C-alpha positions in Angstrom: 63.8 209.7 107.7 66.6 209.9 105.3 67.7 211.6 102.3 66.5 210.6 98.5 70.0 210.3 96.7 71.4 209.3 93.4 75.5 209.6 93.7 75.6 208.4 89.7 74.1 209.6 87.1 75.3 210.7 83.2 73.9 213.5 81.0 74.5 214.3 77.5 78.3 215.9 78.1 79.3 212.2 78.2 76.6 209.2 77.3 73.6 210.1 79.1 70.8 211.4 76.6 69.7 214.7 78.9 71.1 218.0 79.5 72.4 218.4 83.0 69.4 221.0 83.7 67.1 218.4 82.6 68.1 216.0 85.0 68.4 218.1 87.6 64.6 219.1 87.0 63.8 215.7 87.1 65.1 214.7 90.0 63.7 217.5 91.6 60.4 216.8 90.2 60.6 213.1 92.0 61.3 214.2 94.9 64.9 213.5 95.6 67.0 215.3 98.0 70.7 214.6 96.6 72.1 213.8 93.2 75.8 214.0 91.5 76.4 214.5 87.9 78.9 211.6 87.8 80.3 212.0 83.9 82.5 209.9 82.0 86.4 211.0 81.9 85.0 214.8 82.4 83.4 217.7 84.0 82.0 219.7 81.8 78.3 219.6 82.7 78.9 220.3 86.6 78.9 224.5 86.3 75.1 223.7 84.4 74.1 221.5 87.1 75.4 223.4 90.3 73.0 226.2 88.8 70.2 224.4 87.9 70.1 222.9 91.8 70.7 225.9 93.4 67.6 227.8 91.1 65.5 224.5 92.5 66.7 224.1 95.7 68.1 220.5 95.7 71.5 219.6 96.2 73.7 218.8 93.3 77.7 217.9 94.0 80.7 217.8 92.5 81.4 214.2 90.9 82.4 212.4 87.9 83.4 209.0 86.6 86.8 207.4 85.9 87.7 204.7 84.0 91.0 203.1 85.6 93.5 200.6 85.5 94.4 198.2 88.7 97.1 195.8 88.0 95.3 195.1 84.6 92.2 195.0 86.2 89.7 197.6 84.6 87.9 199.8 87.2 85.2 203.0 87.5 86.5 205.0 89.9 83.8 207.8 91.1 84.7 211.1 92.0 82.4 213.8 94.8 82.8 216.7 96.2 85.7 217.9 94.6 86.8 221.8 93.5 85.9 221.4 89.8 87.8 224.6 89.0 91.2 222.7 90.3 93.5 223.2 87.4 95.6 220.2 87.8 91.6 217.9 87.4 91.0 219.9 84.5 94.2 219.3 82.7 93.7 215.9 83.5 90.3 215.8 82.3 91.7 217.6 78.3 94.2 214.8 78.7 91.3 212.3 78.9 89.7 213.8 76.1 92.5 213.6 74.0 92.9 209.9 74.7 89.2 209.0 74.1 89.3 211.0 70.4 92.4 208.7 69.2 90.3 205.5 70.8 86.9 206.4 69.0 89.6 206.9 65.6 90.3 203.8 65.8 86.5 202.2 67.1 85.3 204.2 63.8 87.9 202.8 61.3 87.5 199.5 62.4 83.9 199.2 62.5 84.2 200.5 58.8 86.2 197.9 58.0 83.5 195.0 59.3 81.5 197.0 56.5 78.8 199.5 58.5 78.7 202.9 56.7 79.3 205.1 59.7 81.1 208.2 60.0 82.3 210.4 63.2 79.2 213.0 62.5 77.1 209.9 62.5 78.2 209.7 66.3 77.2 213.1 67.9 73.7 213.4 68.6 73.4 217.2 68.8 75.2 220.2 67.7 78.5 220.9 70.0 78.2 218.0 70.9 82.1 217.0 72.5 81.6 213.8 74.0 81.8 210.6 72.1 81.8 206.9 73.6 80.4 203.5 72.8 77.1 204.2 73.7 77.3 206.6 70.9 78.1 204.2 68.0 75.8 202.2 69.1 73.1 205.3 68.4 74.7 205.3 65.4 74.4 202.1 64.6 70.0 202.4 65.5 69.5 205.1 63.4 71.4 203.7 60.2 69.4 201.0 60.9 71.9 197.9 61.6 70.8 197.0 64.7 67.1 197.4 66.1 68.4 198.6 69.8 71.4 199.6 71.7 71.4 196.8 73.6 71.4 194.9 70.4 74.4 197.0 69.0 76.7 195.8 72.6 75.5 191.7 71.8 78.3 189.4 72.9 80.4 188.8 69.8 79.3 191.2 67.4 79.4 194.7 66.6 80.5 196.8 69.4 81.8 193.3 71.4 83.5 192.1 68.2 86.9 191.5 68.6 88.1 193.5 66.1 86.5 196.4 68.4 87.0 195.0 72.2 90.6 194.8 71.3 91.3 198.2 71.3 92.2 199.7 74.4 92.4 203.6 75.4 95.1 204.8 77.7 93.8 204.9 81.5 95.0 206.3 84.8 96.0 204.0 87.6 93.5 203.9 90.5 96.4 205.2 92.5 96.7 208.3 90.1 92.7 208.8 90.0 92.2 208.6 94.2 94.8 210.7 94.2 93.6 213.1 91.6 90.2 213.5 92.9 91.9 213.9 96.5 94.0 216.9 95.5 90.8 218.9 94.6 89.3 218.2 97.3 87.2 215.5 96.9 87.0 211.8 98.3 87.3 208.7 95.3 84.7 205.4 95.5 84.6 202.1 93.9 82.0 202.1 91.5 79.4 198.9 90.9 81.9 196.4 92.5 80.1 193.1 91.3 80.5 194.3 87.8 84.2 193.7 88.3 86.2 191.1 86.2 89.0 189.3 86.3 89.0 188.8 89.8 87.1 185.4 89.8 83.4 184.7 88.7 80.5 186.9 90.8 79.6 185.7 93.9 81.8 183.1 94.2 84.4 182.5 97.0 87.1 183.6 95.0 85.9 186.9 93.9 85.0 187.6 97.5 88.3 187.0 98.7 89.9 188.8 95.8 87.6 191.7 95.9 88.7 192.3 99.4 92.2 191.9 98.9 91.4 195.2 96.1 89.2 197.1 98.5 92.1 196.6 101.2 94.7 198.2 98.5 92.2 200.9 97.2 92.1 202.0 101.2 96.0 201.8 101.5 95.6 204.3 98.6 93.5 206.8 99.5 89.6 205.5 98.9 86.9 206.9 100.6 83.8 205.0 99.3 82.1 202.2 98.2 79.3 201.9 96.1 77.5 199.4 97.9 73.6 200.0 96.6 73.4 200.0 92.8 70.6 198.7 90.4 72.3 195.2 88.9 73.3 194.7 93.2 71.4 191.3 94.5 70.2 192.0 98.1 72.6 189.8 99.2 75.4 191.5 97.3 74.5 194.9 98.6 74.6 193.5 102.0 78.5 191.9 101.6 79.4 195.2 100.2 78.0 197.1 103.2 79.3 194.7 105.9 83.0 195.1 103.8 82.4 199.2 104.0 81.7 199.4 107.2 84.6 196.6 108.0 87.5 199.1 106.2 85.7 202.1 107.4 84.7 203.6 103.8 81.1 205.5 103.0 78.7 203.7 101.4 77.2 205.3 98.3 73.7 204.5 96.6 73.7 205.4 92.5 71.5 204.6 89.3 74.0 204.4 86.6 71.2 206.8 85.0 71.7 207.7 81.3 68.5 208.5 80.1 65.8 206.6 78.1 66.6 204.9 75.0 
């Protein structure tokens, strides 16, 4: 009998809606054996989650999700089983926090120029919130009545997907830097939700699979250790193909829901 796992969960320490302890309790009550809270570009919720996991007798492994660049292609790199107290890792997370702050100020200015009367405080949904991402701006737009839902705030070509917003880039690590950062902290790097990768061909096409395998080979040489094969938005056919490729390149296969909480 296999373990019930979810290696891709977000807390309110990034763009999720629940405390790390609430997530651990939820997954414990649902009978999970192992989970990992993989907040975006930050590890603030890990210590709390580990303590809750120990108390509730559910295994919680350290995790993070890093936005990285690979030759102009945006990838998400998951990191697992690293030392969250590693000094170099903590310094890099602080650097990423500053990058995000700069980008958020540009996003806010763009939204205000587009006529939406929101402030940075509106993008904070709780007291003491440090992380602000696009979903937080989306919730602010909902709260102010500009849109009816978070999903609507990300509609193609408008609101947070307007050209004025989409051109605002944030500084990212390269894929190789992220893989090495995770490894030096004692962890393993895993490529997240591969079917969502853009700029390598139309999803599911022959071009896509050819380019994806080339990408995977390159990342493997850099030290990639795993592939998120099982993901809610992957079709059964995609899951099978990713599993075959993971086997071919001797990569761990992981499963994650990308759970952010209830909107």
